[in-house]
C-alpha positions in Angstrom: 63.0 28.1 27.5 59.8 28.2 25.4 57.1 25.6 25.9 57.8 23.6 22.7 61.5 23.3 23.5 60.9 22.4 27.1 58.4 19.7 26.1 60.8 18.3 23.5 63.7 18.3 26.1 61.4 16.5 28.5 60.5 13.8 26.0 64.2 13.3 25.1 65.1 13.2 28.8 67.4 16.3 28.6 66.0 18.5 31.3 67.8 19.6 34.5 67.0 17.4 37.5 64.7 20.1 39.1 62.6 20.5 35.9 62.5 16.7 35.5 61.1 16.4 39.0 58.4 18.9 38.2 57.2 16.8 35.3 57.4 13.6 37.3 55.3 15.1 40.1 52.8 16.4 37.5 52.6 12.8 36.1 52.0 11.4 39.6 49.2 13.8 40.2 47.6 13.1 36.8 48.3 16.5 35.5 51.0 15.7 32.9 48.5 15.6 29.9 47.2 19.0 30.9 50.7 20.4 31.1 51.9 18.9 27.8 48.7 20.1 26.1 48.6 23.7 27.3 51.7 24.4 29.3 52.1 25.2 32.9 49.9 28.2 32.7 46.8 26.0 32.3 47.2 24.7 35.9 45.1 26.2 38.7 46.8 27.8 41.7 45.8 24.7 43.8 47.5 22.3 41.3 50.6 24.5 41.0 50.8 24.7 44.8 50.5 21.0 45.1 53.4 20.4 42.7 55.5 23.0 44.5 54.8 21.5 47.9 55.7 18.0 46.7 58.9 19.4 45.1 59.9 21.1 48.4 59.2 17.9 50.4 61.2 15.8 47.9 64.1 18.3 48.1 64.5 17.7 51.8 
């Protein structure tokens, strides 16, 4: 899914649960504006790892 379609699906609430969780965690960490503005590739490795770690913890 390309960035524009993914953002549009997020705003409409039509993302799969796992993708939705990724956006929710990014919002909790204050990174959502950065993601919406430039995509996931604009995040640093530390920020991406933080999101991944919280997703793994939430999954358990």
